[in-house]
C-alpha positions in Angstrom: -20.1 -40.4 -22.7 -21.7 -39.3 -25.9 -24.7 -37.7 -24.1 -22.4 -35.6 -22.0 -20.4 -34.3 -25.0 -22.9 -31.6 -26.1 -23.1 -30.4 -22.5 -19.4 -30.0 -22.2 -19.3 -28.3 -25.6 -21.7 -25.7 -24.3 -19.4 -25.0 -21.4 -16.4 -24.6 -23.6 -18.3 -22.1 -25.8 -18.7 -20.0 -22.7 -15.1 -20.3 -21.6 -14.9 -16.5 -21.1 -17.6 -16.6 -18.4 -17.0 -17.2 -14.8 -17.9 -20.7 -14.0 -17.4 -23.0 -10.9 -14.7 -25.6 -11.4 -15.8 -28.8 -9.8 -13.3 -31.4 -8.9 -14.0 -35.1 -9.8 -14.7 -35.7 -6.1 -17.3 -32.9 -6.0 -18.9 -34.3 -9.2 -19.1 -37.8 -7.7 -20.7 -36.6 -4.5 -23.2 -34.4 -6.2 -24.1 -37.2 -8.7 -24.7 -39.4 -5.7 -27.4 -37.0 -4.5 -29.2 -37.0 -7.9 -29.3 -40.8 -7.7 -31.4 -40.8 -4.6 -34.6 -39.5 -6.3 -36.2 -36.1 -6.3 -37.7 -36.2 -2.7 -34.3 -37.0 -1.1 -32.5 -34.6 -3.3 -34.8 -31.7 -2.3 -34.4 -32.7 1.4 -30.6 -32.6 1.1 -30.8 -29.2 -0.4 -33.0 -28.0 2.5 -30.6 -29.5 5.1 -27.5 -28.0 3.4 -28.8 -24.5 3.1 -29.9 -24.7 6.7 -26.3 -25.7 7.7 -24.9 -22.8 5.8 -27.2 -20.1 7.1 -28.1 -21.2 10.6 -25.5 -23.8 11.6 -26.3 -27.2 13.1 -24.9 -28.3 16.4 -26.0 -31.9 16.0 -24.9 -32.6 12.4 -23.2 -35.9 13.2 -26.5 -37.4 14.5 -28.4 -36.1 11.4 -25.7 -37.6 9.1 -26.1 -40.9 10.8 -29.9 -40.8 10.7 -29.9 -39.9 7.0 -27.3 -42.6 6.2 -29.4 -45.3 8.0 -32.5 -44.3 6.0 -30.6 -44.4 2.7 -28.6 -47.5 3.7 -25.3 -45.8 2.9 -22.3 -44.7 5.0 -22.6 -41.5 7.1 -19.4 -40.3 5.5 -21.0 -40.3 2.1 -23.9 -38.2 3.4 -21.4 -35.7 4.9 -19.4 -35.5 1.7 -22.5 -34.8 -0.4 -23.6 -32.0 1.9 -20.1 -30.6 1.8 -20.2 -30.7 -2.0 -23.5 -28.9 -2.1 -22.1 -26.3 0.3 -19.1 -25.8 -1.8 -21.2 -25.3 -4.9 -23.4 -22.6 -3.4 -20.6 -20.8 -1.5 -18.4 -20.7 -4.6 -21.3 -19.3 -6.7 -22.2 -16.7 -4.1 -18.6 -15.6 -3.7 -18.2 -15.3 -7.5 -21.5 -13.5 -7.7 -22.6 -15.8 -10.5 -25.6 -14.9 -12.6 -28.4 -17.4 -13.0 -27.1 -18.2 -16.5 -23.5 -18.8 -15.3 -24.6 -20.9 -12.4 -26.7 -23.0 -14.8 -23.7 -23.5 -17.0 -21.6 -24.5 -14.1 -23.9 -27.4 -13.5 -23.7 -28.7 -17.1 -20.8 -31.1 -16.6 -22.9 -32.9 -14.0 -25.5 -33.8 -16.7 -28.3 -33.5 -14.2 -31.9 -33.9 -15.2 -33.6 -30.5 -15.6 -35.6 -30.8 -12.4 -32.5 -31.2 -10.3 -30.7 -28.3 -11.9 -33.7 -26.1 -11.5 -33.9 -27.0 -7.8 -30.2 -26.0 -7.3 -30.7 -22.8 -9.2 -33.8 -21.8 -7.3 -32.1 -22.4 -3.9 -29.1 -20.4 -5.0 -31.2 -17.5 -6.3 -33.5 -17.4 -3.3 -30.6 -17.4 -0.8 -28.0 -15.5 -2.7 -28.0 -12.4 -0.4 -27.9 -14.5 2.7 -25.0 -16.5 1.4 -23.2 -13.4 0.5 -23.7 -12.1 4.0 -21.7 -15.1 5.4 -18.5 -13.6 4.0 -18.8 -10.6 6.3 -19.1 -12.7 9.5 -15.9 -13.5 11.4 -15.4 -17.1 12.5 -16.0 -17.5 16.2 -13.2 -20.0 16.8 -11.0 -20.3 19.9 -7.3 -19.6 19.6 -4.5 -21.5 21.2 -2.8 -19.8 24.2 -0.9 -22.4 26.1 -0.5 -26.2 26.7 0.8 -27.8 29.9 1.3 -31.5 30.2 2.4 -34.2 32.6 3.3 -37.8 32.1 2.3 -40.4 34.8 3.5 -44.0 34.5 1.9 -46.8 36.5 4.6 -49.4 37.3 2.6 -51.8 39.3 -0.8 -52.6 40.8 -2.1 -54.9 43.5 -2.6 -57.7 41.0 0.3 -57.0 38.6 4.0 -56.2 38.9 6.5 -54.8 36.5 4.0 -53.0 34.2 4.4 -49.8 32.3 1.1 -47.9 31.8 1.8 -44.3 30.7 -0.9 -41.7 30.9 -0.7 -38.1 29.6 -2.5 -35.3 31.4 -3.0 -32.1 29.3 -4.2 -28.7 30.3 -5.2 -26.7 27.2 -5.8 -23.0 27.4 -7.7 -21.2 24.6 -8.9 -17.6 24.1 -12.3 -16.9 22.6 -13.1 -14.1 20.1 -15.4 -12.6 22.7 -12.7 -12.2 25.3 -11.6 -14.4 28.2 -9.8 -17.7 28.3 -11.1 -21.3 28.6 -9.2 -24.2 30.1 -9.8 -27.8 29.1 -8.4 -30.7 31.1 -7.6 -33.8 28.9 -6.4 -37.3 29.6 -5.1 -39.8 27.0 -2.7 -42.7 26.5 0.2 -42.9 24.2 -1.6 -44.6 21.3 -4.3 -41.9 21.1 -1.8 -39.1 21.5 0.3 -40.5 18.7 -2.8 -40.8 16.5 -3.7 -37.2 17.2 -0.2 -36.2 16.2 -0.4 -38.0 12.9 -3.8 -36.5 12.1 -2.7 -33.0 13.0 0.4 -33.3 10.8 -1.8 -34.6 7.9 -4.1 -31.6 8.4 -1.2 -29.2 8.3 0.2 -30.9 5.2 -3.2 -30.6 3.5 -3.2 -26.8 3.9 -0.4 -26.7 1.3 -2.6 -28.2 -1.4 -4.3 -26.2 -4.1 -7.8 -27.1 -2.9 -7.1 -25.8 0.6 -5.7 -22.5 -0.8 -8.9 -22.1 -2.8 -11.0 -22.6 0.3 -8.8 -20.1 2.2 -9.4 -17.4 -0.4 -13.1 -18.0 -0.3 -13.4 -17.4 3.4 
């Protein structure tokens, strides 16, 4: 639009500076937040910085609660928080100055109050955000998987049926030492769905966005 043109021109004039490159998806999700009004926008900023610095074990419930209040889908809430997280993490990793961070927001064409809120949160929490890069991820690692297939061929009320059930024993190792064992049970449909989702996740790691995230962490 014509109103956004001067803003984009300012960004081009500073092409030599380090700026965050936001994808169209990130821009859309961040713009959604600005459409909610200042009170909700500030609350989302507070929630997001809390997720980044302290973690949140019950995030799904919080997404659902916020979505119900805003009358939107929980997935939209989650995407918007992820976009905010990306913005601040990228800025902290690049050690952006206040000026460069401000210029990174220009393509969003935010009102001044929204931009100032993002800048203030970034400046206030910069050292804490930078500290995240030195923390190892406490994620379990795959060790071994044993499985068994049981097929029910008949029951007291039915004959000539085929009802397969998979039993899985997954062993993982924690970063603190020691192994954990999880016993799982599933049917063919859900196991097939899991396979499709895992293959899609592996395929996504080949994309440019995934490689950028990998470099950042």
